[in-house]
C-alpha positions in Angstrom: -1.5 14.4 21.3 0.7 11.5 20.4 -2.2 9.3 20.6 -3.9 11.2 18.0 -0.8 11.4 15.6 -0.3 7.6 15.8 -3.9 6.9 15.1 -4.0 9.2 12.1 -0.6 7.7 10.7 -2.1 4.0 11.4 -5.3 4.9 9.6 -3.5 6.3 6.5 -1.5 3.3 6.5 -4.4 1.1 6.4 -5.9 2.7 3.6 -2.8 2.6 1.6 -2.4 -1.3 2.6 -6.1 -1.8 1.5 -5.4 -0.3 -1.8 -2.1 -2.2 -2.6 -4.2 -5.5 -1.7 -6.9 -4.4 -4.3 -4.0 -3.7 -6.8 -2.4 -7.1 -6.2 -6.0 -8.8 -6.6 -6.5 -7.0 -9.6 -3.3 -7.9 -11.1 -3.7 -11.5 -10.0 -7.3 -12.0 -11.7 -6.7 -10.1 -14.9 -3.5 -11.6 -16.1 -4.0 -13.4 -19.4 -3.9 -17.0 -19.8 -0.4 -18.5 -20.4 -0.2 -19.5 -24.1 -0.6 -23.3 -25.1 1.6 -25.2 -27.3 -1.1 -26.1 -29.5 -2.2 -22.4 -30.3 -0.6 -20.5 -33.3 0.4 -17.1 -32.4 -2.2 -14.5 -33.3 -1.9 -12.6 -36.3 -4.7 -10.2 -35.7 -4.7 -7.1 -33.5 -7.1 -6.8 -30.4 -10.4 -5.0 -31.0 -9.6 -2.5 -28.0 -6.5 -0.3 -28.3 -3.8 -1.0 -26.0 -3.0 1.6 -23.1 0.3 3.5 -23.6 2.9 2.6 -21.0 2.1 4.5 -18.0 5.7 5.4 -16.8 7.3 5.2 -13.3 7.3 7.7 -10.4 10.5 9.5 -9.6 12.1 8.7 -6.1 13.6 12.1 -5.8 12.3 15.5 -6.0 13.6 18.4 -8.4 16.5 19.3 -5.9 17.6 15.7 -6.1 16.5 15.0 -2.6 14.7 11.9 -1.9 11.0 11.8 -1.4 10.0 10.5 2.1 8.8 6.9 2.0 5.1 7.9 3.1 4.8 10.3 0.2 6.2 8.0 -2.3 3.8 5.4 -1.3 0.9 7.6 -1.7 2.1 8.9 -5.1 2.7 5.5 -6.2 -0.6 4.6 -5.2 -2.2 7.5 -7.1 -0.2 7.1 -10.2 -1.2 3.0 -10.3 -4.9 4.0 -9.8 -4.9 6.7 -12.6 -3.0 4.4 -15.0 -5.8 1.8 -14.4 -8.5 4.5 -14.8 -9.6 3.6 -11.3 -12.4 6.3 -10.1 -12.9 4.2 -6.7 -9.2 4.0 -5.6 -8.4 7.8 -6.5 -11.5 8.8 -4.3 -9.9 7.0 -1.3 -6.6 8.6 -1.9 -7.9 12.1 -2.1 -8.1 14.5 0.7 -11.7 14.9 1.9 -11.4 18.6 0.6 -9.9 18.3 -2.5 -9.0 21.2 -5.1 -11.9 23.4 -3.7 -14.7 20.9 -3.5 -15.0 17.0 -2.5 -13.2 14.3 -3.8 -16.5 13.0 -5.4 -16.9 16.3 -7.2 -13.3 16.4 -8.4 -13.6 12.6 -10.0 -16.9 13.7 -11.6 -15.9 17.0 -12.7 -12.2 16.7 -14.0 -11.3 13.0 -14.1 -14.5 11.4 -15.6 -15.5 14.4 -17.9 -12.5 14.2 -20.1 -12.9 12.3 -23.3 -11.9 8.6 -22.8 -10.1 9.0 -19.5 -7.6 11.6 -20.9 -7.2 13.1 -17.5 -6.2 9.6 -15.8 -3.2 9.6 -18.4 -2.6 13.3 -17.8 -2.6 12.6 -13.8 -0.2 9.5 -14.4 2.1 11.5 -16.7 2.2 14.5 -14.1 3.1 12.2 -11.3 6.0 10.8 -13.3 7.9 14.4 -13.2 9.9 15.8 -10.5 8.4 17.2 -7.8 8.8 20.6 -6.6 9.1 21.1 -2.6 7.6 24.2 -0.8 6.5 25.5 2.4 3.2 24.1 2.0 4.0 20.8 0.5 5.0 19.4 -2.9 3.5 19.8 -6.4 4.2 18.3 -9.6 4.0 20.0 -12.8 4.3 19.3 -16.5 5.6 22.1 -18.8 2.0 22.8 -20.2 0.8 23.5 -16.7 -0.8 20.2 -15.6 -0.1 19.9 -12.0 -0.8 17.6 -8.7 -0.6 19.1 -5.2 0.2 17.5 -1.9 -0.3 19.1 1.2 2.4 18.8 3.9 -0.1 18.0 6.8 0.0 19.0 10.3 1.3 17.3 13.6 -2.1 15.6 13.9 -2.7 14.7 10.2 -0.4 13.7 7.8 -0.3 15.3 4.4 -2.2 14.3 1.5 -3.1 14.7 -2.1 -4.8 17.9 -2.2 -5.5 19.1 -5.8 -5.1 18.2 -9.5 -5.6 20.3 -12.8 -5.0 20.2 -16.2 -3.4 23.0 -18.4 -3.5 26.0 -16.5 -0.4 27.5 -18.1 0.7 30.5 -16.1 -2.1 29.9 -13.4 -0.4 26.6 -12.4 0.8 26.4 -8.8 4.5 25.7 -9.8 4.8 28.6 -12.5 
């Protein structure tokens, strides 16, 4: 049994490491060139609107208890992918059964179907709130009812990102 647990944890760590490497590569290849002394400062605005700041992930839950490092690493990876509107990384971070369907169905249905990536921005904002702990795992929730849920896992399988929804009001999992 211990071998299965160790193998599952190792596999999860590999996925998170691969995403971290990809994030680092994206950051190093998309950085703007340094300004040159000969170029005057720009007085025109860019044609594409700048993305709003994405915020940060809290390290403590709503009870001021620290989140465990594995959960915090996963939540930060999801938050970063949402800030970049990165479908591919989000699918890798989702549980295979996600919100009553598959990860791919969730991306096609909820995240990609919103105008101009609004769901990605909502997901990033949700993950910037304090998590509420429960017997089944943790849930992040905004006052308007947007949520992201993480199951607690089992002895043989670590917990993971299991659901995301927007503006369900009284039907949100943490209401």
